[in-house]
C-alpha positions in Angstrom: -4.4 -4.3 -7.9 -8.1 -2.3 -6.8 -9.5 -6.0 -6.7 -7.5 -7.4 -5.3 -7.9 -5.0 -2.2 -11.3 -4.7 -2.0 -11.0 -8.9 -1.6 -8.7 -8.5 1.1 -10.4 -5.9 2.6 -13.2 -7.7 2.8 -12.1 -10.9 4.9 -12.8 -8.3 7.6 -10.7 -6.7 10.6 -7.1 -8.6 11.9 -7.4 -8.6 15.1 -4.5 -6.9 18.1 -1.8 -8.5 18.6 0.9 -8.3 21.4 4.4 -9.1 21.3 6.5 -7.3 22.9 4.4 -4.3 22.3 0.3 -4.6 21.1 -0.4 -3.9 17.7 -3.9 -3.0 17.1 -5.0 -3.9 13.2 -4.1 -0.2 11.5 -0.7 -0.6 12.8 -0.6 -4.3 11.1 0.2 -5.0 7.2 -2.2 -7.4 6.2 -1.0 -7.8 3.0 1.1 -5.4 0.6 0.5 -5.4 -3.0 2.8 -3.1 -5.5 4.1 -2.7 -9.2 6.8 -2.0 -10.9 7.3 1.1 -13.5 9.3 1.3 -16.7 12.7 1.3 -16.5 16.1 0.7 -17.4 18.5 0.4 -15.2 16.3 1.0 -11.4 12.5 0.6 -12.4 10.3 2.7 -10.0 8.5 0.5 -7.5 4.5 2.0 -5.7 1.8 0.2 -4.6 -1.0 0.2 -2.0 -0.1 -1.3 2.0 -3.6 -3.0 3.0 -4.2 -2.2 6.7 -5.6 -4.7 9.1 -8.7 -2.2 9.9 -9.1 -1.8 6.2 -7.4 1.0 5.5 -5.3 1.1 2.6 -1.4 3.2 2.8 -0.6 3.7 -1.4 3.5 4.0 -1.4 6.6 4.2 -3.0 10.1 2.5 -3.2 11.3 -1.2 -2.2 14.2 -0.9 0.3 13.1 2.9 0.9 9.6 2.9 1.7 8.1 6.1 1.3 4.2 6.6 2.6 2.2 9.4 0.3 0.0 11.6 1.0 -3.8 10.3 -1.1 -5.2 13.6 0.1 -6.7 15.2 -3.8 -6.8 12.1 -5.2 -9.7 10.4 -5.9 -8.3 6.0 -5.1 -4.7 5.3 -3.5 -4.5 3.4 -6.9 -4.7 7.0 -8.5 -1.8 8.2 -7.3 0.3 4.4 -7.3 -0.3 4.9 -11.1 0.2 8.3 -11.3 3.9 7.8 -9.4 4.8 5.4 -11.8 3.8 7.5 -14.5 6.1 10.0 -13.7 9.2 7.7 -11.7 9.1 6.1 -14.9 
């Protein structure tokens, strides 16, 4: 996941998009990288959104997605790992 996120970020920033409103690169999700953990009935899901401005936003959940606060972690990938281990 870390390697793929780096590849996407290396492609450069996204451009502003105008639809019903303007979306800056930071408002756009360029890629959603997610993993599922161990579980018998409902496997936990966590991952990282790579935004158009290159920022990484960790999250958990698939249908009900919740952004996670990466502060206190060296990288968002560590938070994803911890989330899967804890929720699994």
